[in-house]
Structures are given as C-alpha cells and as structure tokens.
C-alpha positions as CSV (number, residue, x, y, z in Angstrom):
1,M,10.3,2.6,11.4
2,K,8.7,-0.8,10.7
3,F,8.7,-3.2,7.7
4,R,5.1,-3.7,6.4
5,P,5.1,-6.8,4.1
6,C,2.8,-7.2,1.1
7,I,0.7,-9.7,-0.7
8,D,-0.3,-8.4,-4.1
9,L,-3.0,-10.4,-5.9
10,H,-3.8,-10.4,-9.6
11,Q,-6.2,-12.9,-11.1
12,G,-6.1,-15.0,-7.9
13,K,-2.3,-15.3,-7.8
14,V,0.4,-13.6,-5.9
15,K,2.3,-11.3,-8.3
16,Q,4.5,-8.3,-8.4
17,I,3.6,-6.0,-11.3
18,V,4.5,-2.4,-12.3
19,G,1.3,-0.7,-11.1
20,S,1.3,1.9,-13.8
21,T,0.9,-0.8,-16.5
22,L,-2.3,-2.1,-15.0
23,T,-5.1,-1.4,-17.5
24,D,-8.1,-3.2,-19.0
25,D,-5.7,-4.5,-21.7
26,N,-3.6,-7.2,-20.0
27,R,-1.3,-7.3,-23.0
28,L,0.2,-4.1,-21.6
29,L,0.7,-5.5,-18.1
30,Q,4.4,-5.7,-17.0
31,T,4.7,-8.5,-14.5
32,N,7.9,-8.7,-12.4
33,F,7.1,-11.9,-10.6
34,E,4.4,-14.6,-10.3
35,A,4.5,-16.9,-7.3
36,V,4.3,-20.7,-7.2
37,H,3.1,-20.4,-3.7
38,G,-0.4,-19.3,-2.7
39,P,-1.2,-16.3,-0.5
40,A,-1.4,-18.3,2.7
41,F,2.3,-19.2,2.3
42,Y,3.3,-15.5,2.6
43,A,0.7,-14.7,5.3
44,E,2.1,-17.5,7.4
45,L,5.6,-16.3,6.8
46,Y,4.7,-12.8,8.0
47,R,2.9,-14.3,11.0
48,R,5.9,-16.4,11.9
49,D,8.1,-13.3,11.8
50,Q,5.5,-11.2,13.8
51,L,5.2,-8.6,11.1
52,Q,2.0,-6.7,11.7
53,G,0.1,-4.3,9.4
54,G,1.1,-5.8,6.1
55,H,-1.0,-5.2,3.0
56,V,-3.1,-7.6,1.0
57,I,-4.0,-5.8,-2.2
58,M,-6.5,-7.1,-4.7
59,L,-5.5,-5.8,-8.2
60,G,-8.7,-6.1,-10.2
61,S,-11.3,-8.9,-10.1
62,G,-10.9,-12.6,-9.4
63,N,-9.0,-12.2,-6.1
64,R,-11.6,-12.6,-3.4
65,D,-10.9,-16.2,-2.6
66,A,-7.2,-15.6,-2.5
67,A,-7.6,-12.6,-0.3
68,R,-9.7,-14.6,2.2
69,E,-7.1,-17.3,2.2
70,A,-4.4,-14.8,3.2
71,L,-6.6,-13.2,5.9
72,A,-7.5,-16.6,7.3
73,A,-3.8,-17.5,7.6
74,Y,-3.0,-14.4,9.6
75,P,-6.2,-13.1,11.2
76,G,-5.9,-9.6,12.6
77,G,-2.4,-9.2,11.2
78,L,-3.0,-7.9,7.7
79,Q,-4.8,-5.0,6.1
80,I,-6.7,-5.3,2.9
81,G,-7.4,-3.1,-0.1
82,G,-8.6,-3.1,-3.7
83,G,-12.1,-2.3,-4.7
84,I,-13.5,-2.1,-1.2
85,N,-16.4,0.2,-0.6
86,C,-18.9,0.9,2.1
87,D,-21.1,-2.1,1.1
88,S,-18.3,-4.6,1.4
89,A,-16.4,-3.1,4.3
90,R,-18.0,-5.2,7.1
91,E,-17.5,-8.4,5.1
92,W,-13.7,-7.9,5.0
93,L,-13.4,-7.0,8.6
94,D,-15.4,-10.1,9.5
95,A,-13.0,-12.1,7.3
96,G,-10.1,-11.1,9.6
97,A,-8.7,-7.9,8.1
98,A,-7.1,-5.6,10.7
99,R,-7.9,-2.5,8.7
100,L,-9.3,-1.6,5.3
101,I,-7.4,0.3,2.7
102,L,-9.6,2.6,0.6
103,T,-8.5,3.9,-2.7
104,S,-10.9,4.1,-5.7
105,Y,-14.0,4.5,-3.5
106,I,-12.5,7.8,-2.2
107,F,-10.6,9.0,-5.2
108,A,-12.1,8.1,-8.6
109,D,-12.4,9.6,-12.1
110,G,-10.0,12.4,-11.1
111,K,-12.1,13.5,-8.2
112,F,-12.2,13.3,-4.4
113,K,-15.4,11.8,-3.1
114,Q,-16.1,13.5,0.2
115,E,-19.5,11.9,0.5
116,H,-18.0,8.4,0.2
117,L,-15.4,9.2,2.8
118,D,-18.1,10.4,5.2
119,R,-20.1,7.2,4.6
120,I,-17.2,4.8,5.2
121,F,-16.2,6.8,8.2
122,R,-19.7,6.4,9.7
123,T,-19.7,2.7,8.8
124,I,-16.3,1.4,10.2
125,G,-14.8,4.4,12.1
126,R,-11.4,6.0,12.0
127,D,-9.4,3.2,13.6
128,K,-10.2,0.7,10.9
129,L,-9.6,2.9,7.9
130,V,-6.4,3.5,5.9
131,L,-6.3,5.9,3.0
132,D,-4.1,5.1,0.0
133,L,-2.7,8.3,-1.3
134,S,-1.2,7.3,-4.7
135,C,0.9,10.3,-5.8
136,R,2.6,11.6,-8.9
137,L,4.7,14.6,-9.5
138,R,3.4,17.4,-11.7
139,D,4.9,20.9,-12.0
140,G,7.0,20.3,-8.9
141,K,4.1,19.3,-6.7
142,Y,2.6,15.9,-5.7
143,Y,-1.0,15.2,-6.6
144,I,-3.3,12.2,-5.9
145,V,-3.9,10.1,-9.0
146,T,-6.8,7.8,-9.8
147,D,-8.0,5.2,-12.3
148,R,-5.1,2.9,-12.1
149,W,-2.8,5.9,-11.6
150,Q,-3.6,7.4,-15.0
151,K,-5.7,10.4,-14.0
152,F,-4.6,13.4,-11.9
153,T,-6.9,14.9,-9.3
154,D,-6.7,18.5,-8.1
155,C,-5.7,17.1,-4.6
156,E,-2.2,18.3,-3.8
157,V,-0.4,16.4,-1.1
158,N,0.3,19.2,1.4
159,T,-0.2,20.1,5.0
160,A,-3.8,21.2,4.7
161,M,-4.9,18.0,2.8
162,L,-3.0,15.7,5.2
163,E,-4.4,17.3,8.3
164,S,-8.0,17.2,6.8
165,L,-7.9,13.6,5.8
166,S,-6.2,12.5,9.1
167,G,-9.4,13.1,10.9
168,Y,-11.0,10.3,9.0
169,C,-8.4,7.6,9.1
170,S,-5.7,6.0,11.3
171,E,-3.0,5.7,8.7
172,F,-1.8,6.8,5.2
173,L,-0.4,4.3,2.6
174,I,1.7,6.4,0.2
175,H,2.5,5.1,-3.2
176,A,5.2,6.9,-5.1
177,V,3.7,6.1,-8.5
178,D,6.6,7.3,-10.6
179,V,9.0,4.8,-9.1
180,E,6.7,2.0,-8.0
181,G,7.6,-1.5,-9.1
182,K,10.7,-0.3,-11.0
183,Q,13.4,-0.9,-8.3
184,A,14.8,2.4,-9.4
185,G,15.3,4.1,-6.0
186,I,13.0,5.8,-3.6
187,D,11.3,9.2,-3.8
188,K,13.0,11.1,-0.9
189,N,11.1,14.3,-1.5
190,L,7.8,12.5,-1.0
191,I,9.1,10.8,2.1
192,A,10.3,14.1,3.5
193,I,6.9,15.7,2.9
194,M,5.1,12.9,4.8
195,A,7.6,13.0,7.7
196,E,7.2,16.7,8.0
197,H,3.5,17.1,7.5
198,S,1.6,13.9,8.2
199,P,-0.1,14.1,11.6
200,I,-0.8,10.3,11.7
201,P,1.4,7.2,10.9
202,A,2.3,6.7,7.2
203,V,3.7,3.8,5.2
204,Y,5.8,4.5,2.1
205,A,5.8,2.3,-1.1
206,G,7.8,2.7,-4.2
207,G,11.3,2.0,-5.7
208,I,13.0,0.3,-2.8
209,R,15.9,-1.9,-4.0
210,S,18.4,-2.2,-1.2
211,L,19.1,-1.9,2.5
212,E,20.6,1.5,1.7
213,D,17.3,2.7,0.4
214,I,15.6,1.4,3.6
215,E,18.2,3.3,5.7
216,A,17.5,6.4,3.6
217,I,13.8,6.1,4.4
218,R,14.7,5.9,8.1
219,E,16.9,9.0,7.9
220,T,14.7,11.1,5.5
221,G,11.5,10.0,7.3
222,K,12.9,10.9,10.7
223,D,12.3,7.3,11.8
224,R,8.5,7.8,11.7
225,I,7.7,6.5,8.2
226,D,7.1,2.8,7.8
227,F,7.8,1.1,4.5
228,T,6.6,-1.8,2.3
229,V,8.7,-3.4,-0.4
230,G,7.7,-6.0,-3.0
231,S,9.5,-6.7,-6.3
232,A,13.0,-6.2,-4.9
233,L,12.6,-9.0,-2.3
234,D,14.1,-12.5,-2.9
235,I,10.7,-14.0,-1.9
236,F,9.3,-12.2,-5.0
237,G,12.1,-12.9,-7.3
238,G,14.4,-10.0,-6.4
239,K,17.9,-9.8,-4.9
240,L,17.1,-8.1,-1.6
241,K,16.9,-10.8,1.1
242,Y,13.7,-10.8,3.0
243,A,15.5,-12.1,6.1
244,D,17.9,-9.2,5.9
245,V,15.1,-6.6,5.8
246,V,13.4,-8.3,8.8
247,K,16.7,-8.3,10.7
248,K,17.5,-4.6,9.9
249,C,14.2,-3.4,11.1
250,R,14.5,-5.3,14.4
251,E,17.9,-3.7,14.9
252,V,16.8,-0.1,14.5
C-alpha cells in the first residue's frame, strides 16, 4: 500500500473541494481549502519525500498553466487528469506527466465511450493510461457516474467490467463519490470489491480522515490498494498530519 498525494486545481489555484458540488454554478461550490502556495510548492514537497504516482487534477478550465507548473517541478513523478482527450494526450506526456488519467473522455453523458477508449489506447498505449472510475451506490451496487458525478451510467463495477477495462490501462483511480471530500470515513465495501476483483493496481480516494482509516484501507484492501487523501491533511487545512501519513506508509 502506497500513499499517492494529490494537487487539485480549480481556477488556477490549489484547492480542496467537495467534488459533488462542482457544477456550472460556482455559487453552489463547497470549498474546503484554498492554498496560499502555488502547485509547484506541493510538487516539490512530494518530490522531496519521494512519493511517486501522485495526481494533478484539473477541475474545470483555467488550470493549464498551474498544471504545467506542477509537472515541471516533479517531472515523471506525477499523473495528470481533467478534461484530457486523445488530441491533448501527447502534449501532457511531453510536459512531464508520468501517466494520463482519463475520465470524461471515456465516460460522458451517462455513457461509456468504447470508441474513445480504443482511440486513446492506440495513441498512448496501456502503460501510460489510468482510468478514473468514479462510483456511486445505487440499489446495493456501484455504478460509474459522469458529468461531475451527477449522472449514472449502466456500467456496474464488477469483475467483468474491471477485467475488460484492465486490458486498456495500467491502473484504476477509484473515487468513492458518496464520501469524497467530506472526511466522513471510507467506503470499505468499495475497497473490498477492488481488492478482490481488480486485476491491476488501484488507488482509492474518498472520505479518509485519520491514520485509522488508512490502516483500514490496508486491511480491507489486502495491502494491495493504494490511497490518496486531500482535505483531511494539514497541508490542505485539515487535522491529519502529512508527515504522519508519509511515515506510516514507509513503516508498512
């Protein structure tokens, strides 16, 4: 189990927001934290601590320069996602991204876009591609959601789906949408599903608030699910000490 740090960008600034409140109407946006430091500060911190595979996520427009700043500060150490498609893929790899995280290009308007997945696979290959599977619970099952997590697809997160998608990508980034950004505890059921059925590495995001939650991810995830945590960290205004998280993961 590894700690994958994050740099979330909104309107060119490092922020932590409740993802489910991200809409076209910024008056509805719930922001947990807005940094005084630029993205390079965090990228350099992660580089110093030798944390690889962290995520730079562009939430909406106006983040390209900030994202490039982060990648330049830690070339080859960070993945990037947010509005990336086949036309822009090579640009971000050339800018220093280790891998590309694809979300809306593959899952949009409540639908899975197989033709888009085929195209990006042919363009950058499996090793450079990460699929973001943002999940919500409905009728006792987890489904991929799109359009800023507001619209359900018919893609259930199960063995067949995970095995099929794993042929196209090297990793899954799993957002537990119902708990993301709320520091309300993790979704153990979703973690257990990924640990049992994902044939490739997976990273869990959502609800982490304590070292106990991180330990629960290790146990429930059978020590094979990595994690990312944002709002709860002291470097993002929370109470969970970043240094303690780094230390814990080095000990296990």
